[in-house]
Every structure is written in C-alpha cells, then in structure tokens.
C-alpha atoms as one frame of an Amber mdcrd trajectory, in Angstrom:
protein
  90.647  71.296 114.570  87.723  70.016 112.524  88.128  67.106 110.299  86.827
  67.541 106.577  86.175  63.708 106.606  83.677  64.094 109.466  81.741  66.984
 107.592  81.706  64.732 104.409  80.224  61.982 106.429  77.571  64.401 107.932
  76.606  65.567 104.355  76.493  62.042 103.166  74.086  60.969 106.050  71.687
  63.910 105.219  71.869  62.841 101.435  71.208  59.291 102.491  68.267  60.353
 104.623  66.539  62.454 102.032  66.886  59.685  99.377  65.336  57.220 102.017
  62.446  59.650 102.615  61.779  59.945  99.392  61.643  56.320  98.487  59.721
  55.711 101.740  62.525  53.220 102.936  61.708  52.670 106.624  65.028  50.716
 107.471  67.197  53.222 105.725  65.498  56.301 107.355  65.790  54.588 110.645
  69.423  53.804 110.177  70.056  57.306 110.211  69.011  58.234 113.628  70.421
  57.225 117.235  68.214  54.896 119.233  67.494  57.738 121.654  66.628  60.309
 118.935  64.051  62.888 118.599  62.671  64.507 115.355  60.449  67.649 115.567
  59.137  67.885 112.192  56.237  70.220 112.982  53.166  68.309 113.097  54.916
  65.129 113.728  56.888  64.536 116.805  58.789  61.710 117.881  61.745  59.257
 117.634  63.676  58.251 114.435  61.891  55.057 114.428  58.568  56.549 114.710
  59.485  59.212 112.076  60.440  56.089 109.542  56.978  54.641 110.336  55.325
  58.029 109.954  56.838  58.717 106.598  56.027  55.061 105.336  52.561  54.581
 106.530  50.128  54.853 103.642  48.722  58.232 103.409  47.944  61.017 101.011
  51.665  61.749  99.863  52.079  59.677  96.382  55.564  61.518  95.883  58.099
  63.430  97.768  61.243  64.970  96.415  63.691  66.765  98.904  66.491  68.695
  97.454  69.051  69.640 100.294  71.441  72.591  99.762  74.342  73.816 101.706
  75.201  72.524 105.121  77.040  74.234 107.812  78.770  71.876 110.329  80.353
  72.477 113.736  82.105  69.202 114.926  83.546  68.823 118.279  84.768  65.309
 118.909  81.957  62.789 118.773  79.180  65.343 118.725  78.406  67.904 115.963
  75.824  70.506 115.152  74.329  71.404 111.607  72.291  73.594 109.576  71.381
  72.541 106.041  68.733  74.175 103.793  66.046  72.418 101.964  63.472  72.648
  99.145  60.601  70.049  99.325  57.926  69.193  96.624  55.508  66.542  96.647
  51.970  65.441  95.499  49.254  64.967  97.984  46.221  63.656  96.196  45.709
  65.685  93.149  47.614  68.525  94.785  51.098  69.851  94.244  52.606  70.859
  97.555  55.994  72.594  98.451  57.962  74.025 101.240  61.591  75.140 102.187
  63.540  75.895 105.089  66.297  74.454 107.115  67.084  71.195 109.306  68.821
  72.225 112.427  70.425  68.834 113.512  72.554  67.559 116.403  74.621  64.591
 115.736  76.396  61.832 117.783  79.262  59.524 116.798  78.118  55.982 117.782
  79.544  52.734 117.074  82.038  55.070 114.532  79.043  56.084 112.326  77.569
  59.787 112.745  73.551  59.631 113.432  71.215  62.331 114.065  70.160  62.601
 117.699  68.055  65.468 117.414  66.377  67.021 114.460  64.506  70.570 114.361
  62.702  71.673 110.910  62.677  75.282 110.762  60.588  76.072 107.668  60.332
  79.461 105.735  57.184  78.201 104.057  55.285  74.819 104.714  53.045  73.131
 102.295  49.640  74.570 101.944  47.264  72.887 104.614  50.256  72.257 107.224
  50.317  73.868 110.501  53.017  76.495 110.343  52.382  77.032 114.403  53.614
  73.692 114.770  57.183  74.584 113.589  60.137  76.122 114.912  60.026  79.762
 113.741  63.079  81.238 111.861  64.479  84.490 112.637  66.972  86.947 111.227
  68.942  87.310 113.977  70.938  85.539 116.686  67.685  84.181 118.433  67.380
  81.953 115.360  67.374  78.066 116.208  70.294  77.620 113.871  72.432  79.418
 116.691  71.600  77.558 119.713  73.539  74.161 120.528  70.629  72.132 121.793
  71.235  68.414 122.036  67.496  67.358 123.056  64.007  68.965 123.331  64.399
  69.178 127.047  67.420  71.569 126.960  66.799  75.276 127.029  63.844  77.123
 127.653  60.186  75.715 126.965  59.493  75.155 123.327  55.940  76.342 123.553
  56.593  79.683 125.242  59.663  80.716 124.333  58.601  82.525 121.250  60.300
  80.468 118.671  57.374  78.314 117.622  55.104  79.361 114.716  55.299  81.931
 111.777  56.344  80.126 108.664  54.305  81.069 105.640  51.944  78.696 104.159
  51.805  79.240 100.175
C-alpha cells in the first residue's frame, strides 16, 4: 500500500526545486537530485549538479516563474515515478517567454529523503526560440513517456530513434 506521507514528501521536493530554480539557488537545486542523477531538460542534458550550474550561470534569463500543477505519483518502496504538470513564464532580455508541459520523474529515497534520479521534460509548448526537437514528445496514448517506468536514460530503446523526441509547439 502506498503511503500518503511519501506522496506529500515527493510533492514538497518538487515545490522546493521549482522555487530554487526561480531564485537561482544552486545549492537547493542540487540538493533535490541524487548524486548519479540525470536531467533531460531538452537542450540541456546532464546531472542535477550540472543542471544547477546551468540554471544559475549568467545568461539571458532575468526572471523565471514555474507554477507546478497536479502530480501523480506511483510509489514502490524506496523508488517512485511521478508525472507533474507545469507552466513556465520568464523574461529573456526584453522578451517574455512561456511554456507548459509535464515533468516525468523517477525518484529514489536515499538517506531517508526522496531525491530525483532521472527527470525528463515533456513540453506541450516550448518558449519561442527553444529547440522543440530536443525534448521528449508528448502523445495522447500509452506511448507517452508518462507511461514508461524508466529509471535512467540508458533504459528502454534509443531515445533518438524511438519516435519520442520532438514535436512540442513553439508559440
């Protein structure tokens, strides 16, 4: 039986991560990931530590605002999978940018705390100028990434040739 406390802890982890990204808090971002994590954020792919560096390095984004919506979690002992909806708004130079979609996450409990081990961003719309083909593609069937239970980018079929890449709209 799934423990509702686990689901609450997972939701809190995602809220902390979103807040940390919006505030460019490198240490809080990195603390949300396992040491061997992998984050596939479309044009960025790397560890949670590298993602924290990427988000916090000086660049065109002067503001970010992530709103996370409903989450669905499936917990099995010390591992869990989640699908969480998001809406993103930000400022890049003089332009407003926006996107929306889902985070598909694999979590592991380590040292008594839940952490993200593998994250995939599956957008329905990417910010103008972003490369939609770099992301996992959403589908309206059971081939959608939200249905698989991958624990790492090495699991399953080749990400570049399995037809799951690309296809999000750019406003």
